[in-house]
C-alpha positions as CSV (number, residue, x, y, z in Angstrom):
1,X,117.7,107.1,90.7
2,X,116.8,109.0,93.9
3,X,120.5,110.2,94.4
4,X,120.7,111.3,90.8
5,X,117.4,113.2,91.1
6,X,118.4,114.9,94.3
7,X,121.6,116.2,92.6
8,X,119.9,117.3,89.4
9,X,121.0,114.5,87.1
10,X,119.3,111.8,85.1
11,X,120.2,108.4,86.6
12,X,121.9,107.3,83.4
13,X,124.3,110.2,83.5
14,X,125.7,109.1,86.9
15,X,125.5,105.3,86.3
16,X,127.3,105.5,83.0
17,X,130.0,108.0,84.1
18,X,133.5,106.5,83.6
19,X,134.4,107.0,87.3
20,X,131.4,104.8,88.3
21,X,132.3,101.9,86.1
22,X,133.7,99.8,89.0
23,X,130.5,100.3,91.0
24,X,128.4,99.5,88.0
25,X,130.3,96.3,87.4
26,X,130.0,95.3,91.1
27,X,126.3,96.0,91.6
28,X,124.7,95.8,88.1
29,X,121.5,97.6,89.4
30,X,121.5,101.4,89.8
31,X,118.6,101.2,92.2
32,X,120.2,99.0,94.8
33,X,123.4,100.1,96.7
34,X,124.9,99.3,100.0
35,X,126.5,101.5,102.7
36,X,130.1,101.9,101.8
37,X,129.5,102.0,98.1
38,X,131.3,105.0,96.5
39,X,129.3,106.9,93.8
40,X,131.1,109.7,91.9
41,X,128.9,112.7,91.4
42,X,130.4,115.2,88.9
43,X,130.0,118.9,88.9
44,X,126.8,120.1,87.1
45,X,127.5,121.8,83.8
46,X,125.5,124.6,82.2
47,X,123.5,124.1,79.1
48,X,122.5,126.9,76.8
49,X,119.7,127.0,74.3
50,X,119.3,129.6,71.5
51,X,115.8,131.2,71.2
52,X,114.4,134.2,69.4
53,X,113.5,137.4,71.3
54,X,110.0,138.8,71.8
55,X,108.6,135.3,71.7
56,X,107.2,132.8,74.2
57,X,109.2,129.6,74.6
58,X,108.5,126.4,76.5
59,X,111.3,124.3,77.8
60,X,110.6,120.8,79.1
61,X,112.9,119.3,81.7
62,X,113.8,115.8,81.1
63,X,113.2,113.2,83.8
64,X,112.0,109.7,84.4
65,X,109.5,109.1,87.2
66,X,110.0,106.1,89.5
67,X,107.5,103.3,89.1
68,X,106.2,101.7,92.2
69,X,105.2,98.0,91.6
70,X,103.6,96.0,94.3
71,X,101.9,92.6,94.1
72,X,99.4,91.9,96.9
73,X,98.8,88.2,97.9
74,X,97.0,86.5,100.8
75,X,97.2,83.0,102.2
76,X,94.8,80.5,100.9
77,X,92.3,79.1,103.3
78,X,93.2,75.4,103.8
79,X,90.7,72.8,105.1
80,X,91.2,71.6,108.6
81,X,93.4,68.5,108.7
82,X,92.2,65.4,110.4
83,X,93.9,64.6,113.6
84,X,95.7,61.3,113.6
85,X,94.5,59.3,116.6
86,X,97.2,56.6,116.4
87,X,100.0,56.6,119.0
88,X,103.1,58.2,117.6
89,X,106.5,56.6,118.0
90,X,108.5,59.5,119.4
91,X,111.8,57.8,118.5
92,X,110.9,58.3,114.8
93,X,109.6,61.8,115.1
94,X,111.2,64.3,112.7
95,X,110.7,68.1,113.0
96,X,108.8,69.2,109.8
97,X,110.7,71.5,107.5
98,X,109.3,75.0,107.3
99,X,107.5,76.0,104.1
100,X,105.8,79.1,102.8
101,X,102.1,79.2,103.1
102,X,100.2,78.7,99.8
103,X,98.8,82.0,98.7
104,X,96.7,83.7,96.0
105,X,96.5,87.1,94.4
106,X,94.4,89.8,96.0
107,X,92.4,90.6,92.9
108,X,89.9,93.5,92.3
109,X,90.6,95.2,95.6
110,X,90.1,99.0,95.6
111,X,93.2,101.0,96.6
112,X,94.7,104.4,96.8
113,X,98.4,105.1,96.6
114,X,100.2,107.9,98.5
115,X,103.8,109.1,98.3
116,X,105.4,111.6,100.8
117,X,101.9,112.4,102.0
118,X,100.4,113.2,98.6
119,X,97.7,111.3,96.7
120,X,99.2,109.5,93.7
121,X,96.7,107.1,92.2
122,X,93.6,105.1,92.9
123,X,92.0,102.1,91.2
124,X,91.6,98.3,91.7
125,X,94.2,95.6,91.8
126,X,94.5,93.4,88.7
127,X,93.7,89.8,88.5
128,X,97.3,89.1,89.5
129,X,97.1,91.5,92.5
130,X,99.4,94.0,91.0
131,X,99.5,97.7,91.6
132,X,101.7,100.1,89.5
133,X,102.0,103.8,90.2
134,X,104.4,106.6,89.1
135,X,106.0,108.3,92.1
136,X,108.6,111.0,92.5
137,X,112.2,109.5,92.2
138,X,113.2,111.0,95.5
139,X,110.1,109.9,97.4
140,X,111.0,108.8,100.9
141,X,107.8,107.2,102.1
142,X,104.8,105.6,100.4
143,X,101.7,103.6,101.5
144,X,98.7,102.0,100.0
145,X,95.2,102.2,101.5
146,X,93.1,99.2,100.7
147,X,89.3,99.3,100.5
148,X,89.4,103.1,101.3
149,X,86.3,104.6,102.8
150,X,84.9,101.2,103.9
151,X,84.8,99.3,107.2
152,X,87.5,97.1,105.8
153,X,89.9,100.0,105.2
154,X,93.5,99.2,106.1
155,X,96.9,100.7,105.3
156,X,100.0,99.0,103.9
157,X,103.2,100.9,104.6
158,X,106.0,100.5,102.1
159,X,109.6,100.7,103.2
160,X,110.9,102.1,99.9
161,X,114.6,102.9,99.4
162,X,115.5,100.1,101.8
163,X,116.4,97.2,99.5
164,X,119.9,95.8,99.5
165,X,121.7,94.2,96.5
166,X,120.9,90.6,95.7
167,X,124.6,89.8,96.0
168,X,124.5,90.5,99.7
169,X,122.8,88.2,102.3
170,X,120.6,91.0,103.7
171,X,119.3,91.6,100.1
172,X,118.5,87.9,99.9
173,X,116.7,88.0,103.3
174,X,114.6,91.0,102.4
175,X,113.5,89.5,99.1
176,X,112.5,86.3,100.8
177,X,110.5,88.2,103.4
178,X,108.7,90.2,100.7
179,X,107.8,87.0,98.9
180,X,106.3,85.4,102.0
181,X,109.2,83.3,103.2
182,X,109.8,84.5,106.8
183,X,113.5,85.2,107.1
184,X,115.5,87.3,109.7
185,X,117.8,90.0,108.2
186,X,121.2,88.6,108.7
187,X,124.7,89.4,107.4
188,X,125.5,85.7,106.8
189,X,123.5,82.5,106.2
190,X,122.3,81.3,109.7
191,X,120.1,78.3,110.2
192,X,116.8,80.3,110.0
193,X,118.0,82.0,106.8
194,X,118.9,78.5,105.4
195,X,115.4,77.3,106.3
196,X,113.8,80.2,104.4
197,X,116.1,79.5,101.4
198,X,115.1,75.8,101.4
199,X,111.4,76.7,101.4
200,X,111.9,79.1,98.5
201,X,114.0,76.5,96.6
202,X,111.4,73.8,97.0
203,X,108.6,76.0,95.8
204,X,110.6,76.9,92.7
205,X,111.8,73.5,91.8
206,X,115.4,73.9,93.0
207,X,117.4,71.5,95.1
208,X,116.8,72.6,98.7
209,X,120.4,73.2,99.7
210,X,119.8,76.2,101.9
211,X,122.6,78.0,100.1
212,X,122.3,81.3,98.1
213,X,123.9,80.1,95.0
214,X,123.8,81.9,91.7
215,X,120.8,80.1,90.3
216,X,118.8,80.7,93.5
217,X,119.7,84.4,93.5
218,X,118.7,84.7,89.8
219,X,115.3,83.1,90.3
220,X,114.8,85.0,93.6
221,X,115.5,88.3,91.9
222,X,113.2,87.5,89.0
223,X,110.4,86.4,91.4
224,X,110.8,89.6,93.4
225,X,110.9,91.9,90.3
226,X,114.3,93.5,91.1
């Protein structure tokens, strides 16, 4: 969407162009491309409109604002576990598998959204911790200020325009991180990436294989929202 906006097109004009059919089939999502992807940008044409003279006319430029969607969650406070005083048999010790911390929505938190240094919207998070705000399609930076104007004020910086396709391992890693499953950004599935995948799979009722199979990618993309 941002590339189309920067070149004066609607995103559908570029995405549905016949010369971009191969890229469209490969990625499926116009908002997520990778370095090396080739996007054809045609020459801009001229459009003429007839209008009467000696009159005032209003022309509205078509366009679709980008929608920023963020869900804020925080770890649940867990009761302190009792320490087992029994002597452990080290020969039977097994390293516990990593798992994502249980979390809950950050509901009813005052916020203010900024994009490219300009105020966009203020309000309170919903019961599900969600924030939605319309921002310019070509925005390069955005952040959210929580509890603005109070001693608890803090800023959440958003790395927009940085997501990779779900078909690529870096795209899988970035989505896992955003959903609270710590994962290094790798080009292939390494042991730490497999651990993060298994944690996500267990939490979502999947067999914990540590592989980024089609079903895991589908559920990951749905949980992430894109």
